[in-house]
N, CA and C of each residue as an Amber inpcrd file, in Angstrom:
protein
   333
 147.2880000  47.0280000 231.3650000 146.0550000  47.7260000 231.6580000
 146.3390000  48.8040000 232.6970000 145.8140000  50.0050000 232.4730000
 146.0220000  51.1180000 233.3880000 145.1860000  50.9900000 234.6490000
 145.5140000  51.8060000 235.6430000 144.7990000  51.7420000 236.9230000
 143.3180000  52.0800000 236.7660000 143.0120000  53.0660000 235.9360000
 141.6070000  53.4270000 235.7420000 140.8510000  52.3010000 235.0510000
 141.4790000  51.6800000 234.0580000 140.8670000  50.5170000 233.4100000
 140.5510000  49.4320000 234.4310000 141.5030000  49.1740000 235.3250000
 141.3120000  48.1450000 236.3470000 140.1730000  48.5140000 237.3020000
 140.1030000  49.7880000 237.6720000 139.0460000  50.2300000 238.5850000
 137.6730000  50.0830000 237.9240000 137.5680000  50.4690000 236.6700000
 136.3010000  50.3370000 235.9460000 135.9150000  48.8720000 235.8220000
 136.8720000  48.0500000 235.4360000 136.6060000  46.6130000 235.2990000
 136.1450000  46.0170000 236.6210000 136.7930000  46.4020000 237.7070000
 136.4240000  45.8650000 239.0130000 135.0110000  46.2990000 239.4060000
 134.6510000  47.5610000 239.1540000 133.2900000  48.0290000 239.4630000
 132.2500000  47.2410000 238.6770000 132.5220000  47.0020000 237.3960000
 131.5870000  46.2410000 236.5650000 131.4830000  44.8030000 237.0640000
 132.6070000  44.1740000 237.3730000 132.5990000  42.7890000 237.8220000
 131.8690000  42.6270000 239.1610000 132.0210000  43.6060000 240.0620000
 131.3000000  43.5580000 241.3360000 129.8010000  43.6170000 241.0790000
 129.3770000  44.4890000 240.1640000 127.9640000  44.5940000 239.8100000
 127.4530000  43.2610000 239.2650000 128.1690000  42.7120000 238.2960000
 127.7240000  41.4800000 237.6310000 127.6500000  40.3100000 238.6090000
 128.6600000  40.1560000 239.4630000 128.6590000  39.0060000 240.3830000
 127.5750000  39.1200000 241.4420000 127.0720000  40.3300000 241.7110000
 126.0230000  40.5070000 242.7070000 124.6210000  40.5040000 242.1310000
 124.5140000  40.5620000 240.8110000 123.2020000  40.4640000 240.1640000
 122.6880000  39.0380000 240.2970000 121.3830000  38.9060000 240.3440000
 120.7850000  37.5760000 240.4380000 121.0780000  36.7550000 239.1970000
 120.9100000  35.4690000 239.3370000 121.1290000  34.5630000 238.2110000
 120.2130000  34.9650000 237.0580000 120.7420000  35.0040000 235.8620000
 119.9940000  35.3720000 234.6600000 119.4200000  36.7870000 234.7370000
 120.0930000  37.6950000 235.4290000 119.6260000  39.0670000 235.5480000
 120.7930000  40.0240000 235.2980000 120.4570000  41.2050000 234.8310000
 121.4840000  42.2270000 234.6660000 121.1570000  43.4400000 235.5410000
 120.4620000  43.1800000 236.6500000 120.0830000  44.2160000 237.6120000
 120.2310000  43.6690000 239.0350000 120.2980000  44.5840000 239.9890000
 120.3100000  44.2250000 241.4020000 118.9440000  44.5090000 241.9970000
 118.3640000  43.5370000 242.7100000 117.1460000  43.8370000 243.4560000
 117.5690000  44.3480000 244.8350000 116.6020000  44.6830000 245.6650000
 116.8940000  45.2630000 246.9800000 117.7780000  44.3570000 247.8310000
 117.4760000  43.0710000 247.9320000 118.2740000  42.1840000 248.7870000
 119.6870000  42.0090000 248.2330000 119.8340000  41.9470000 246.9230000
 121.1640000  41.8400000 246.3080000 121.9640000  43.1190000 246.5440000
 121.3040000  44.2760000 246.4440000 121.9660000  45.5590000 246.6870000
 122.4640000  45.6350000 248.1260000 121.6060000  45.2770000 249.0790000
 122.0020000  45.3260000 250.4900000 123.1550000  44.3690000 250.7700000
 123.0840000  43.1640000 250.2220000 124.1610000  42.1880000 250.4280000
 125.4730000  42.7020000 249.8360000 125.4000000  43.2930000 248.6450000
 126.5970000  43.8410000 248.0070000 127.1890000  44.9510000 248.8630000
 126.3470000  45.8420000 249.3590000 126.8250000  46.9580000 250.1810000
 127.4960000  46.4660000 251.4610000 126.8750000  45.5120000 252.1160000
 127.4390000  45.0000000 253.3580000 128.7600000  44.2830000 253.1220000
 128.8950000  43.6620000 251.9810000 130.1030000  42.8980000 251.6610000
 131.2110000  43.7730000 251.0750000 130.8590000  44.7150000 250.2260000
 131.8490000  45.4260000 249.4180000 132.2160000  46.8230000 249.8950000
 131.4010000  47.4500000 250.7640000 131.6380000  48.8510000 251.1370000
 131.9540000  48.9590000 252.6180000 133.0590000  49.6220000 252.9100000
 133.4420000  49.9170000 254.2810000 132.7760000  51.2380000 254.6580000
 131.7020000  51.1620000 255.4200000 130.9010000  52.3440000 255.7450000
 131.6990000  53.4230000 256.4660000 132.7880000  53.0570000 257.1290000
 133.5640000  54.0600000 257.8490000 134.2170000  55.0690000 256.9000000
 134.3080000  54.7350000 255.6140000 134.8630000  55.6730000 254.6380000
 133.8670000  56.7290000 254.1940000 132.6370000  56.6050000 254.5970000
 131.5890000  57.4930000 254.1060000 130.9150000  58.2080000 255.2600000
 129.8440000  58.8790000 255.0100000 129.1580000  59.7090000 256.0040000
 128.5020000  58.8600000 257.0820000 129.2520000  58.4620000 258.0820000
 128.7000000  57.6600000 259.1570000 128.5090000  56.2040000 258.7450000
 127.8960000  55.4630000 259.5990000 127.6510000  54.0430000 259.3410000
 126.4360000  53.8540000 258.4520000 126.5230000  52.9090000 257.5420000
 125.3830000  52.5890000 256.6910000 124.4700000  51.6350000 257.4390000
 123.2890000  52.0720000 257.7100000 122.3030000  51.2560000 258.3910000
 121.3510000  50.6820000 257.3470000 120.6220000  49.6460000 257.7090000
 119.6680000  49.0310000 256.7710000 118.6690000  50.0410000 256.2330000
 118.1740000  50.9400000 257.0740000 117.2210000  51.9630000 256.6140000
 117.8880000  52.8890000 255.5960000 119.1600000  53.2070000 255.8180000
 119.8950000  54.0440000 254.8700000 120.0250000  53.3470000 253.5240000
 120.2610000  52.0310000 253.5490000 120.3910000  51.2770000 252.3030000
 119.0750000  51.2410000 251.5410000 117.9820000  51.1280000 252.2680000
 116.6730000  51.1450000 251.6250000 116.4360000  52.4960000 250.9630000
 116.7530000  53.5650000 251.6620000 116.5910000  54.9070000 251.0950000
 117.5120000  55.0940000 249.8890000 118.7550000  54.6440000 250.0050000
 119.6950000  54.7660000 248.8820000 119.1720000  54.0120000 247.6650000
 118.6820000  52.8080000 247.8900000 118.1320000  52.0090000 246.7930000
 116.9830000  52.7590000 246.1210000 116.0720000  53.2760000 246.9180000
 114.9140000  53.9970000 246.3710000 115.3400000  55.2230000 245.5650000
 116.3590000  55.9240000 246.0340000 116.8220000  57.1160000 245.3210000
 117.5810000  56.7610000 244.0440000 118.2710000  55.6520000 244.0500000
 119.0100000  55.2220000 242.8630000 118.0940000  54.6580000 241.7930000
 117.0250000  54.0360000 242.2100000 116.0960000  53.3780000 241.2880000
 115.2280000  54.4330000 240.5960000 115.8290000  55.1540000 239.6750000
 115.1640000  56.2810000 239.0170000 113.9130000  55.8840000 238.2580000
 113.9050000  54.7170000 237.6420000 112.7330000  54.3030000 236.8560000
 111.7160000  53.5280000 237.6960000 111.9770000  53.3870000 238.9990000
 111.0580000  52.7680000 239.9590000 110.6010000  51.3630000 239.5680000
 111.5300000  50.5760000 239.0120000 111.2130000  49.1890000 238.6530000
 111.6620000  48.2000000 239.7360000 112.0950000  48.7430000 240.8810000
 112.5550000  47.9580000 242.0320000 113.8150000  47.1540000 241.7350000
 114.6150000  47.6630000 240.8060000 115.9170000  47.0760000 240.4840000
 116.8890000  48.2050000 240.1700000 118.1660000  47.9230000 240.4030000
 119.2330000  48.8540000 240.0490000 119.9170000  48.3060000 238.8010000
 119.8340000  49.0400000 237.7020000 120.4960000  48.6150000 236.4680000
 121.9050000  49.2120000 236.4240000 122.6490000  48.9220000 235.3960000
 124.0450000  49.3780000 235.3130000 124.1430000  50.8960000 235.2840000
 123.2010000  51.5650000 234.6630000 123.2310000  53.0330000 234.6240000
 123.0100000  53.6070000 236.0320000 122.0410000  53.0660000 236.7500000
 121.7700000  53.5260000 238.1070000 122.9450000  53.1850000 239.0250000
 123.5410000  52.0260000 238.8300000 124.7120000  51.6090000 239.6100000
 125.8960000  52.5380000 239.3470000 126.1050000  52.9310000 238.1020000
 127.2400000  53.8100000 237.7910000 127.0620000  55.1750000 238.4550000
 125.8280000  55.6420000 238.5620000 125.5630000  56.8930000 239.2750000
 125.9310000  56.7260000 240.7470000 125.5980000  55.5800000 241.3060000
 125.9120000  55.2690000 242.6940000 127.4230000  55.2630000 242.9320000
 128.1640000  54.6430000 242.0330000 129.6280000  54.6140000 242.1500000
 130.1790000  56.0330000 242.1480000 129.6270000  56.8800000 241.3020000
 130.0450000  58.2770000 241.2550000 129.8160000  58.9730000 242.5940000
 128.6710000  58.7260000 243.2140000 128.3610000  59.3170000 244.5190000
 129.3510000  58.8270000 245.5750000 129.6630000  57.5280000 245.5620000
 130.6440000  56.9850000 246.5170000 132.0300000  57.5920000 246.2990000
 132.4050000  57.7710000 245.0360000 133.7070000  58.3820000 244.7320000
 133.7820000  59.8010000 245.2860000 132.7310000  60.5670000 245.1150000
 132.7090000  61.9410000 245.6280000 132.8050000  61.9500000 247.1460000
 132.0670000  61.0680000 247.8090000 132.0980000  61.0040000 249.2700000
 133.4960000  60.6310000 249.7620000 134.1260000  59.6720000 249.1140000
 135.4840000  59.2600000 249.4870000 136.4570000  60.4190000 249.3080000
 136.3570000  61.1120000 248.1670000 137.2330000  62.2530000 247.8780000
 137.0770000  63.3400000 248.9380000 135.8350000  63.6660000 249.2610000
 135.5800000  64.7130000 250.2570000 136.1580000  64.3430000 251.6120000
 135.9730000  63.0940000 252.0040000 136.4730000  62.6740000 253.3070000
 138.0010000  62.6330000 253.3330000 138.5900000  62.0550000 252.3270000
 140.0520000  61.8900000 252.3200000 140.7940000  63.2070000 252.1560000
 140.2940000  64.0840000 251.2580000 141.0150000  65.3050000 250.9320000
 140.3540000  66.5590000 251.4870000 139.2270000  66.4030000 252.1860000
 138.5050000  67.5270000 252.7660000 138.2500000  68.6220000 251.7210000
 137.8470000  68.2010000 250.5400000 137.5900000  69.1220000 249.4300000
 136.3060000  68.7170000 248.7280000 135.8270000  69.6160000 247.8830000
 134.7270000  69.2810000 246.9890000 133.3630000  69.2960000 247.6290000
 133.1860000  70.1010000 248.6470000 131.8800000  70.1850000 249.2910000
 130.8670000  70.8950000 248.4270000 129.7010000  71.1340000 248.9710000
 128.6110000  71.7340000 248.2090000 128.8280000  73.2030000 247.9200000
 129.8470000  73.8020000 248.4380000 130.1510000  75.1990000 248.1370000
 130.9320000  75.3280000 246.8480000 130.8730000  74.3310000 246.0040000
 131.6470000  74.2900000 244.7610000 131.1130000  75.1920000 243.6800000
 131.4330000  74.8750000 242.4480000 131.1640000  75.7230000 241.2850000
 129.7260000  76.1950000 241.1870000 128.7690000  75.3090000 241.2530000
 127.3770000  75.6780000 241.0300000 126.8460000  76.6590000 242.0560000
 127.2740000  76.5430000 243.2900000 126.7770000  77.4020000 244.3500000
 127.2120000  78.8430000 244.1460000 128.3920000  79.0800000 243.5920000
 128.8890000  80.4350000 243.3810000 128.0760000  81.1860000 242.3440000
 127.4630000  80.4710000 241.4090000 126.6860000  81.1170000 240.3640000
 125.2020000  81.1840000 240.7260000 124.8910000  80.8370000 241.9570000
 123.5000000  80.8950000 242.3880000 122.7420000  79.6100000 242.1540000
 123.4060000  78.6050000 241.5790000 122.7650000  77.3090000 241.3420000
 122.8590000  76.4390000 242.5640000 122.3190000  75.2640000 242.4630000
 122.3240000  74.3300000 243.5800000 123.6370000  73.5670000 243.6780000
 124.4700000  73.6090000 242.6810000 125.6910000  72.8150000 242.6890000
 125.4520000  71.4860000 242.0170000 126.5040000  70.8250000 241.6090000
 126.3630000  69.5900000 240.8510000 125.8950000  68.4140000 241.6720000
 125.9580000  68.5040000 242.9920000 125.5960000  67.3840000 243.8480000
 124.2360000  67.5560000 244.5170000 123.4300000  68.4540000 244.0170000
 122.1790000  68.7970000 244.6890000 121.2250000  67.6100000 244.8090000
 121.3110000  66.6380000 243.9450000 120.3720000  65.5200000 243.9980000
 120.7770000  64.4210000 244.9680000 121.8830000  64.5690000 245.6640000
 122.3640000  63.5250000 246.5590000 121.6890000  63.5410000 247.9200000
 121.1720000  64.6660000 248.3650000 120.6050000  64.7280000 249.7160000
 119.1470000  64.4220000 249.7430000
């Protein structure tokens, strides 16, 4: 199995193990517990505070059903990957492709 396969499998398994029993979604308390256990906040934009997690949950929950499904979770993983990349390589900021053409850029919905 390739490294990308392993990374995808691990992301899916983390999601599944943190979902409630007989559920395929994360509620707010499960999301917060997963974040506190699985994410090292020092790798991202400052420390993750409880209020930040509540805001993140609300922004991820696009259908407003008070749960994070696999599609919403995958969007979240993408956001974390971008933040990690920017911090580690000091690249990929908001001055990217979209901004040069007068658009908002591909990350405009993150703030």
